[in-house]
KEKE-3310 file (N, C-alpha, C; in steps of 0.2 Angstrom, whole numbers, plus 5000, padded with zeros to 4 digits):
npx = (5004:5010:5020:5013:5006:5017:5021:5010:5010:5022:5019:5009:5016:5026:5017:5011:5023:5027:5016:5017:5029:5025:5016:5019:5021:5027:5025:5027:5031:5032:5036:5048:5063:5074:5074:5078:5077:5062:5065:5076:5071:5062:5070:5077:5066:5065:5077:5077:5067:5054:5037:5026:5019:5014:5006:5003:4997:4994:5008:5017:5030:5034:5025:5029:5041:5038:5033:5033:5039:5033:5029:5016:5003:4996:4986:4983:4971:4972:4966:4960:4955:4943:4930:4927:4928:4918:4906:4905:4904:4911:4923:4929:4931:4940:4951:4954:4957:4969:4977:4977:4973:4984:4994:4990:4993:5006:5009:5005:4991:4984:4974:4963:4963:4953:4955:4963:4962:4950:4938:4932:4925:4923:4922:4919:4908:4910:4917:4912:4903:4913:4921:4911:4910:4923:4924:4915:4920:4932:4927:4921:4932:4937:4944:4948:4949:4950:4941:4943:4945:4955:4956:4959:4962:4956:4943:4936:4924:4924:4937:4942:4938:4945:4933:4923:4924:4919:4912:4914:4901:4902:4908:4901:4889:4894:4903:4896:4888:4899:4906:4896:4896:4910:4908:4899:4907:4918:4929:4943:4944:4955:4966:4974:4986:4993:5002:5012:5008:4997:5005:5014:5005:4999:5008:5007:4997:4999:5010:5027:5033:5021:5017:5028:5028:5034:5029:5028:5017:4999:4992:4980:4965:4950:4936:4935:4946:4964:4976:4993:4999:4998:4995:4988:4976:4972:4969:4959:4949:4944:4939:4928:4921:4917:4909:4899:4894:4887:4895:4904:4911:4921:4937:4952:4964:4980:4985:4995:5008:5020:5035:5043:5060:5067:5066:5062:5051:5042:5050:5054:5066:5080:5082:5070:5061:5067:5065:5050:5046:5053:5048:5035:5035:5039:5029:5017:5020:5019:5006:4996:4985:4973:4968:4954:4951:4957:4970:4968:4978:4986:4987:4999:5006:5021:5025:5038:5045:5056:5064:5056:5059:5050:5039:5029:5039:5048:5043:5036:5045:5053:5050:5055:5062:5074:5087:5087:5098:5097:5103:5102:5092:5089:5090:5079:5071:5065:5064:5059)
npy = (4994:5006:5008:5009:5021:5030:5028:5033:5046:5051:5049:5059:5070:5071:5072:5084:5092:5091:5096:5109:5113:5114:5124:5136:5138:5140:5150:5144:5152:5155:5164:5168:5168:5162:5153:5140:5122:5112:5100:5104:5115:5108:5101:5111:5116:5105:5104:5116:5113:5116:5113:5114:5119:5131:5130:5140:5135:5120:5111:5100:5095:5101:5094:5081:5081:5083:5071:5059:5067:5071:5084:5095:5101:5115:5117:5126:5132:5140:5156:5159:5147:5145:5149:5138:5127:5130:5130:5117:5101:5090:5096:5099:5086:5081:5090:5086:5073:5075:5083:5080:5067:5058:5060:5059:5048:5049:5062:5074:5082:5097:5107:5111:5125:5136:5147:5164:5178:5183:5187:5203:5205:5205:5191:5184:5177:5164:5157:5150:5140:5133:5128:5120:5110:5105:5100:5090:5082:5078:5070:5060:5054:5048:5055:5064:5080:5096:5110:5126:5144:5159:5175:5193:5205:5216:5212:5216:5228:5235:5236:5241:5246:5230:5222:5227:5222:5218:5211:5219:5228:5225:5212:5204:5198:5187:5181:5177:5166:5158:5157:5150:5137:5134:5132:5121:5111:5111:5117:5129:5147:5155:5168:5182:5192:5207:5216:5225:5233:5240:5248:5255:5261:5270:5278:5287:5284:5271:5263:5259:5249:5243:5236:5227:5218:5224:5232:5240:5238:5237:5244:5246:5247:5238:5237:5225:5219:5219:5225:5222:5220:5222:5212:5202:5210:5212:5199:5196:5205:5198:5187:5193:5197:5185:5180:5189:5185:5174:5163:5159:5148:5145:5143:5154:5154:5160:5163:5170:5181:5193:5203:5216:5216:5225:5236:5249:5253:5261:5258:5246:5236:5225:5223:5226:5217:5205:5206:5207:5194:5185:5188:5186:5172:5167:5172:5166:5153:5151:5148:5155:5161:5173:5189:5189:5175:5166:5154:5147:5142:5151:5146:5149:5155:5160:5173:5175:5160:5164:5178:5185:5188:5191:5196:5212:5227:5234:5233:5221:5212:5208:5200:5188:5175:5169:5171:5168:5159:5151:5156:5164:5178:5184:5177:5165:5159:5144:5133:5128)
npz = (5000:5004:4995:4983:4986:4986:4973:4966:4970:4965:4951:4950:4953:4943:4932:4934:4934:4921:4914:4919:4914:4901:4899:4892:4875:4858:4844:4827:4815:4797:4788:4780:4770:4773:4783:4795:4792:4794:4802:4809:4816:4824:4832:4839:4846:4855:4861:4869:4878:4874:4874:4867:4852:4839:4823:4809:4798:4789:4786:4777:4779:4791:4800:4797:4803:4816:4820:4833:4842:4853:4856:4858:4847:4840:4826:4812:4800:4784:4782:4770:4767:4774:4768:4759:4768:4777:4768:4763:4770:4765:4761:4773:4778:4768:4771:4784:4782:4774:4781:4795:4799:4793:4802:4815:4823:4827:4830:4842:4842:4848:4847:4834:4824:4817:4807:4808:4817:4810:4814:4820:4803:4785:4781:4792:4795:4790:4800:4811:4804:4798:4809:4814:4804:4803:4816:4815:4805:4811:4821:4814:4809:4819:4828:4842:4844:4850:4842:4837:4836:4832:4839:4838:4851:4847:4844:4854:4860:4871:4883:4895:4911:4915:4919:4912:4900:4883:4868:4853:4844:4830:4831:4840:4835:4829:4838:4849:4846:4842:4854:4861:4855:4858:4872:4872:4867:4876:4872:4871:4869:4857:4859:4853:4861:4865:4874:4870:4859:4864:4873:4865:4857:4865:4875:4884:4893:4896:4906:4904:4913:4918:4907:4906:4916:4927:4937:4953:4961:4963:4948:4941:4947:4949:4954:4967:4962:4958:4947:4942:4930:4913:4904:4911:4913:4900:4896:4906:4902:4891:4896:4903:4893:4887:4897:4897:4885:4888:4891:4901:4906:4896:4892:4891:4879:4876:4861:4854:4859:4862:4861:4851:4847:4839:4825:4825:4832:4846:4861:4856:4859:4862:4876:4882:4875:4880:4894:4894:4889:4897:4910:4908:4905:4917:4925:4920:4922:4936:4938:4944:4938:4933:4940:4939:4936:4946:4949:4938:4926:4913:4898:4886:4871:4864:4852:4841:4835:4826:4819:4805:4788:4778:4782:4785:4784:4798:4815:4814:4809:4819:4830:4834:4844:4841:4829:4811:4809:4820:4832:4848:4850:4862:4878:4884:4898:4898:4906:4922)
capx = (5000:5014:5024:5008:5005:5022:5021:5005:5012:5027:5016:5006:5021:5029:5012:5011:5029:5026:5011:5019:5034:5022:5011:5021:5023:5030:5022:5032:5030:5036:5036:5055:5066:5081:5073:5080:5073:5058:5068:5081:5067:5059:5076:5078:5061:5066:5083:5075:5062:5047:5033:5020:5020:5008:5008:4997:4993:4997:5015:5018:5037:5034:5021:5033:5047:5035:5032:5037:5043:5029:5027:5009:5003:4990:4986:4978:4969:4973:4960:4957:4951:4937:4924:4926:4927:4911:4901:4905:4906:4916:4929:4932:4933:4946:4956:4956:4961:4975:4982:4977:4973:4990:4999:4987:4996:5013:5009:5000:4987:4981:4968:4963:4962:4950:4956:4967:4960:4945:4932:4927:4927:4918:4922:4919:4902:4912:4921:4908:4901:4920:4922:4907:4911:4929:4923:4911:4925:4937:4923:4920:4938:4939:4949:4945:4954:4945:4941:4942:4947:4959:4954:4963:4959:4952:4936:4932:4922:4926:4942:4944:4942:4944:4927:4918:4926:4913:4914:4911:4895:4904:4910:4896:4884:4898:4907:4891:4887:4905:4907:4891:4899:4915:4906:4896:4912:4923:4935:4945:4945:4962:4966:4981:4986:4999:5003:5017:5004:4994:5009:5017:5000:4997:5013:5005:4992:5001:5017:5031:5034:5015:5017:5033:5027:5039:5026:5029:5011:4993:4991:4973:4960:4944:4932:4939:4952:4969:4981:4999:5002:4993:4994:4982:4971:4969:4966:4952:4944:4941:4935:4922:4917:4914:4904:4893:4891:4884:4900:4909:4915:4926:4944:4955:4971:4984:4988:5001:5010:5027:5038:5048:5067:5070:5062:5061:5045:5043:5051:5056:5073:5081:5081:5063:5059:5069:5061:5043:5045:5055:5044:5029:5035:5039:5022:5012:5023:5017:5000:4991:4980:4972:4963:4947:4951:4963:4971:4967:4984:4984:4991:5001:5011:5025:5026:5037:5052:5061:5063:5054:5060:5045:5033:5030:5045:5047:5043:5033:5050:5057:5047:5058:5067:5080:5089:5086:5103:5096:5106:5097:5092:5090:5089:5072:5071:5059:5064:5058)
capy = (5000:5012:5008:5011:5028:5033:5028:5038:5053:5052:5050:5065:5076:5071:5074:5091:5096:5091:5101:5116:5115:5114:5129:5141:5136:5145:5150:5143:5156:5153:5170:5170:5164:5160:5149:5133:5116:5110:5096:5108:5119:5104:5099:5117:5116:5100:5106:5121:5111:5119:5107:5116:5123:5133:5131:5144:5131:5113:5111:5093:5094:5102:5089:5075:5082:5083:5064:5056:5072:5073:5091:5096:5105:5119:5117:5131:5132:5146:5160:5158:5140:5145:5148:5131:5123:5132:5128:5110:5096:5086:5099:5098:5079:5081:5094:5082:5067:5076:5086:5078:5059:5054:5061:5058:5042:5051:5069:5076:5088:5100:5110:5113:5132:5138:5154:5168:5185:5184:5191:5204:5206:5203:5184:5182:5172:5158:5154:5145:5134:5129:5125:5114:5105:5102:5096:5084:5078:5074:5064:5054:5050:5045:5059:5069:5086:5102:5114:5133:5149:5164:5182:5198:5209:5221:5210:5219:5235:5238:5232:5244:5242:5223:5219:5229:5219:5215:5210:5225:5227:5221:5205:5201:5193:5181:5178:5174:5158:5154:5155:5144:5131:5132:5130:5115:5106:5111:5120:5136:5152:5157:5176:5185:5197:5210:5223:5230:5237:5244:5253:5259:5266:5275:5278:5292:5281:5264:5263:5253:5244:5239:5232:5223:5215:5227:5237:5239:5236:5237:5249:5247:5244:5236:5234:5222:5216:5224:5222:5224:5219:5223:5205:5199:5214:5211:5192:5196:5208:5193:5183:5197:5197:5178:5180:5193:5181:5168:5157:5160:5142:5144:5146:5158:5152:5166:5160:5174:5186:5194:5210:5216:5217:5230:5238:5256:5255:5264:5253:5239:5234:5218:5223:5226:5210:5200:5207:5205:5187:5181:5190:5183:5165:5166:5174:5160:5146:5151:5145:5158:5163:5181:5191:5187:5168:5164:5147:5144:5143:5154:5143:5154:5154:5166:5175:5169:5157:5167:5184:5183:5193:5192:5200:5219:5230:5237:5229:5214:5207:5207:5197:5181:5173:5167:5173:5162:5154:5148:5159:5167:5185:5185:5170:5164:5153:5140:5127:5130)
capz = (5000:5005:4989:4978:4987:4984:4966:4964:4972:4960:4945:4950:4953:4936:4927:4936:4932:4914:4912:4921:4909:4894:4899:4887:4869:4854:4837:4822:4808:4791:4783:4779:4765:4776:4790:4795:4790:4799:4806:4813:4820:4829:4836:4843:4851:4859:4865:4874:4882:4873:4874:4863:4845:4835:4816:4806:4792:4788:4782:4778:4781:4798:4803:4797:4808:4823:4822:4838:4846:4859:4856:4857:4841:4838:4819:4810:4793:4781:4782:4763:4766:4778:4764:4757:4774:4779:4764:4761:4774:4762:4761:4779:4778:4764:4775:4790:4779:4771:4786:4802:4800:4792:4807:4821:4827:4830:4832:4847:4841:4854:4845:4827:4824:4811:4805:4813:4817:4805:4817:4815:4796:4780:4780:4799:4795:4788:4805:4815:4800:4796:4815:4815:4799:4805:4822:4813:4801:4816:4825:4809:4808:4826:4831:4848:4844:4850:4836:4840:4832:4836:4838:4842:4856:4843:4844:4860:4859:4877:4887:4901:4915:4913:4921:4907:4893:4879:4861:4849:4840:4824:4832:4845:4832:4827:4843:4854:4844:4843:4862:4863:4852:4862:4878:4871:4866:4881:4869:4873:4864:4857:4859:4852:4867:4864:4878:4867:4855:4869:4876:4859:4854:4870:4880:4890:4897:4898:4909:4902:4918:4919:4901:4906:4922:4932:4941:4960:4965:4959:4944:4939:4952:4946:4960:4972:4959:4957:4941:4942:4924:4907:4901:4915:4912:4894:4897:4910:4898:4886:4901:4905:4887:4886:4902:4894:4879:4891:4890:4907:4907:4891:4894:4886:4878:4873:4855:4852:4863:4862:4861:4846:4849:4835:4820:4826:4836:4853:4866:4853:4860:4864:4883:4883:4873:4885:4900:4893:4888:4903:4915:4906:4906:4925:4928:4918:4925:4943:4938:4948:4934:4933:4946:4938:4936:4950:4949:4931:4922:4907:4892:4882:4865:4862:4845:4837:4836:4822:4815:4798:4784:4773:4786:4784:4787:4804:4821:4813:4807:4825:4836:4835:4850:4838:4822:4807:4810:4826:4838:4852:4850:4869:4881:4887:4903:4897:4911:4929)
cpx = (5004:5018:5019:5006:5010:5023:5016:5007:5018:5024:5013:5010:5024:5024:5011:5017:5029:5022:5013:5024:5031:5017:5013:5024:5025:5026:5028:5029:5035:5037:5044:5058:5073:5080:5076:5075:5068:5061:5073:5077:5064:5064:5078:5073:5063:5072:5082:5070:5055:5043:5027:5022:5014:5010:5002:4994:4997:5003:5017:5025:5038:5031:5025:5038:5044:5033:5036:5040:5040:5027:5020:5008:4996:4991:4981:4976:4971:4966:4956:4953:4945:4931:4922:4924:4920:4905:4900:4908:4912:4923:4933:4934:4939:4952:4958:4960:4968:4980:4982:4978:4980:4995:4997:4990:5002:5014:5003:4997:4983:4974:4969:4960:4959:4950:4960:4965:4955:4939:4935:4929:4922:4917:4921:4913:4904:4915:4917:4906:4908:4921:4918:4908:4918:4928:4920:4916:4930:4933:4923:4926:4941:4944:4946:4950:4949:4946:4939:4944:4951:4957:4959:4959:4955:4945:4932:4930:4924:4931:4944:4938:4940:4937:4922:4919:4920:4915:4910:4905:4896:4905:4905:4891:4887:4900:4902:4890:4893:4907:4902:4894:4905:4913:4903:4901:4918:4930:4937:4944:4952:4962:4973:4981:4993:5000:5007:5013:5000:4998:5012:5011:4997:5001:5011:5001:4994:5008:5020:5032:5027:5015:5022:5033:5032:5036:5027:5023:5005:4993:4984:4969:4953:4939:4936:4945:4957:4974:4987:5003:4997:4991:4987:4976:4968:4966:4959:4947:4940:4937:4928:4918:4913:4908:4898:4890:4888:4889:4906:4914:4921:4932:4947:4962:4975:4988:4994:5002:5018:5029:5043:5055:5070:5064:5059:5055:5047:5044:5053:5063:5074:5080:5074:5060:5061:5066:5054:5043:5048:5051:5037:5029:5035:5032:5017:5014:5020:5010:4995:4985:4979:4968:4956:4946:4957:4964:4970:4973:4983:4989:4992:5006:5014:5025:5033:5044:5057:5059:5061:5054:5055:5039:5034:5036:5043:5047:5041:5039:5055:5054:5050:5062:5074:5081:5088:5092:5103:5100:5101:5098:5092:5088:5082:5073:5065:5058:5063:5065)
cpy = (5006:5013:5011:5018:5032:5034:5033:5045:5055:5053:5057:5071:5076:5074:5082:5095:5096:5096:5108:5118:5116:5120:5134:5137:5142:5145:5149:5146:5154:5158:5172:5165:5162:5156:5142:5128:5114:5105:5099:5112:5114:5102:5105:5117:5111:5101:5111:5119:5114:5114:5108:5120:5125:5133:5134:5140:5125:5114:5103:5091:5095:5096:5082:5075:5082:5076:5062:5061:5073:5080:5092:5102:5109:5120:5121:5130:5139:5150:5159:5151:5140:5145:5141:5126:5124:5130:5121:5105:5092:5089:5099:5091:5078:5084:5089:5076:5069:5079:5084:5070:5056:5055:5060:5053:5044:5058:5071:5083:5090:5103:5111:5121:5135:5145:5158:5175:5187:5188:5197:5205:5203:5195:5180:5176:5165:5154:5148:5139:5130:5125:5119:5108:5101:5098:5089:5079:5074:5069:5058:5050:5047:5048:5064:5075:5092:5106:5121:5138:5154:5171:5187:5201:5215:5218:5212:5226:5239:5234:5235:5247:5234:5220:5221:5226:5216:5215:5216:5223:5223:5214:5201:5196:5187:5177:5175:5167:5154:5152:5150:5137:5129:5129:5123:5109:5106:5113:5127:5141:5155:5165:5178:5192:5200:5217:5228:5235:5242:5250:5257:5263:5271:5276:5283:5289:5274:5264:5257:5248:5240:5234:5226:5219:5217:5232:5235:5237:5237:5244:5251:5243:5244:5233:5231:5219:5221:5221:5226:5223:5220:5217:5202:5203:5213:5204:5192:5200:5203:5189:5186:5197:5190:5177:5183:5190:5175:5162:5158:5154:5141:5147:5150:5156:5158:5163:5164:5180:5187:5202:5211:5218:5223:5232:5245:5258:5258:5258:5246:5238:5227:5218:5222:5219:5205:5200:5205:5197:5183:5182:5186:5175:5163:5167:5168:5154:5146:5148:5148:5161:5171:5183:5189:5179:5165:5156:5144:5146:5146:5151:5148:5152:5160:5167:5178:5166:5161:5174:5182:5188:5195:5195:5208:5222:5233:5232:5222:5209:5205:5205:5190:5181:5171:5170:5167:5157:5150:5150:5163:5175:5188:5178:5170:5158:5149:5135:5131:5130)
cpz = (5000:4998:4983:4979:4985:4976:4963:4965:4966:4953:4944:4950:4946:4931:4928:4933:4924:4911:4913:4916:4902:4893:4893:4881:4865:4847:4832:4816:4803:4786:4782:4774:4767:4782:4789:4793:4796:4804:4811:4818:4826:4834:4841:4848:4857:4864:4870:4878:4881:4871:4869:4857:4842:4828:4813:4801:4792:4783:4783:4780:4789:4802:4803:4802:4815:4825:4828:4843:4853:4860:4854:4851:4840:4830:4816:4802:4791:4781:4775:4762:4769:4774:4762:4763:4777:4775:4762:4766:4771:4761:4767:4780:4774:4768:4781:4787:4776:4776:4793:4803:4799:4797:4814:4826:4830:4831:4837:4845:4847:4852:4837:4827:4817:4810:4810:4812:4811:4808:4821:4808:4791:4779:4787:4799:4793:4794:4808:4810:4799:4803:4816:4810:4801:4811:4820:4809:4806:4819:4820:4808:4814:4830:4836:4849:4845:4844:4839:4834:4836:4834:4841:4847:4853:4842:4849:4858:4865:4881:4893:4905:4913:4914:4916:4900:4890:4872:4858:4846:4833:4825:4836:4841:4830:4833:4848:4852:4844:4850:4864:4861:4856:4869:4877:4870:4870:4877:4871:4867:4863:4855:4858:4857:4866:4868:4874:4863:4859:4872:4870:4857:4859:4876:4886:4895:4900:4900:4906:4907:4919:4913:4902:4912:4928:4937:4949:4964:4960:4955:4942:4944:4949:4951:4965:4969:4958:4951:4942:4935:4919:4904:4905:4914:4905:4893:4900:4906:4893:4890:4902:4899:4886:4891:4900:4888:4881:4891:4895:4908:4901:4893:4889:4886:4874:4867:4853:4857:4862:4862:4856:4849:4844:4830:4820:4829:4843:4857:4863:4853:4863:4872:4885:4881:4878:4891:4900:4893:4894:4909:4914:4907:4914:4928:4926:4922:4933:4944:4943:4944:4934:4939:4945:4938:4940:4950:4943:4927:4915:4901:4887:4877:4863:4854:4845:4838:4832:4820:4808:4793:4779:4776:4784:4787:4793:4810:4819:4811:4813:4831:4838:4842:4847:4831:4818:4807:4817:4832:4841:4850:4857:4872:4885:4892:4902:4903:4918:4932)
residu = (MET:ILE:VAL:LEU:LEU:ILE:PHE:THR:ILE:LEU:ILE:ASP:PHE:CYS:SER:ARG:SER:GLU:ALA:GLN:GLY:ALA:VAL:VAL:GLY:VAL:ASN:TYR:GLY:MET:LEU:GLY:ASP:ASN:LEU:PRO:SER:PRO:ALA:GLN:VAL:VAL:SER:LEU:PHE:GLU:SER:ARG:GLY:ILE:GLY:ARG:LEU:ARG:LEU:PHE:HIS:PRO:ASP:ALA:ALA:ALA:LEU:ALA:ALA:LEU:ARG:GLY:SER:GLY:ILE:GLU:VAL:VAL:LEU:GLY:THR:LEU:ASN:GLU:GLU:LEU:PRO:GLY:LEU:ALA:ALA:ASP:PRO:SER:ALA:ALA:GLU:LYS:TRP:VAL:ALA:ALA:ASN:VAL:ALA:PRO:PHE:ALA:GLY:SER:VAL:ARG:PHE:ARG:TYR:ILE:ASN:ALA:GLY:ASN:GLU:VAL:VAL:PRO:GLY:ASP:THR:ALA:GLY:ASN:VAL:LEU:PRO:ALA:MET:ARG:ASN:LEU:ALA:ALA:ALA:LEU:ARG:ALA:ALA:GLY:LEU:ARG:ILE:PRO:VAL:THR:THR:SER:VAL:ALA:THR:THR:ALA:LEU:GLY:VAL:SER:TYR:PRO:PRO:SER:GLN:GLY:ALA:PHE:SER:GLU:ALA:ALA:ALA:GLY:VAL:MET:THR:PRO:ILE:ALA:ALA:PHE:LEU:ARG:SER:THR:SER:ALA:PRO:LEU:LEU:VAL:ASN:VAL:TYR:PRO:TYR:PHE:SER:TYR:ALA:GLY:ASN:PRO:GLY:GLU:VAL:ALA:LEU:ASP:TYR:ALA:LEU:PHE:ARG:ALA:ALA:GLY:VAL:VAL:VAL:ARG:ASP:GLY:ALA:LEU:GLY:TYR:ASP:ASN:LEU:PHE:ASP:ALA:MET:VAL:ASP:SER:VAL:HIS:ALA:ALA:LEU:GLU:LYS:ALA:GLY:ALA:ALA:GLU:VAL:GLU:VAL:VAL:VAL:SER:GLU:THR:GLY:TRP:PRO:SER:GLY:GLY:GLY:GLY:LEU:GLY:ALA:THR:VAL:GLU:ASN:ALA:ALA:ALA:TYR:VAL:ASN:ASN:LEU:VAL:ALA:HIS:VAL:ARG:LYS:GLY:ARG:GLY:THR:PRO:ARG:LYS:PRO:GLY:ASN:THR:THR:GLU:THR:TYR:LEU:PHE:ALA:MET:PHE:ASN:GLU:ASN:GLN:LYS:PRO:ALA:GLY:THR:GLU:ARG:HIS:PHE:GLY:LEU:PHE:HIS:PRO:ASN:MET:THR:GLU:ILE:TYR:HIS:VAL:ASN:PHE:GLN:PRO)
# end
């Protein structure tokens, strides 16, 4: 009995340690003409102990390289694929058959992500039908993988104070039924959260230390809740919006966040990028959640693994943790 108890405790400890180490993943963007091979990229993820990876679209070479790695994968569809996936269930079946089923035995798919930052917009109405068709296709293939979508915080009409967070009039008509679908399938909502842009767009109102997790105390008081960092405030504004949409149970996964190390933008320095990312990783790893959702660890994906030279000029090219030659731009402490 004692041996069994000790074994159970050890298993529980290891499981929790593994989950803790995997809380922070990284986006693997491919908009560069000088990036390393997928096999090299996966080896880099493994060598740094990064247990989760987000792919913006299916890439056969990347998925093949991920076989047997144990890395959990968020796999996205291309935005331009959504109309077809929404209109025709057989298109979703073909997408799953081509991009998921051949790899499902050896790649750990965490979520299927139907479109990135499509809501609000002219094609936003395609998102939910595409999600439903993909979910049905996965079930038909015997695969239990949650289906979701990713939105930017611009889907909110109100975000301050966090408790007043609400989807905008342009987004609410689409986001409310999406939230209901996510609630019914126990899937999270993916949200791209960038304190950098809030700071750079309004430095007179947003203190740099508040954005970099360096505030000495509470900066924003919201009723009984206090915020000492902008990241938690932005995440909680989405929690509040989901509550108002009737989906308080839906978890928020931060599918992108980061800080540029160059490109000429306000505060875009290596020092600030290193501070933001390392402080974020340490903050998330503590598992304390946010003031509105205490104890709910915020699953988070950094943007991005590499600087990508085919993105728009300026800060957009400087969100990478690594140069394309796989040397560090700055060090990130991924391991506890």
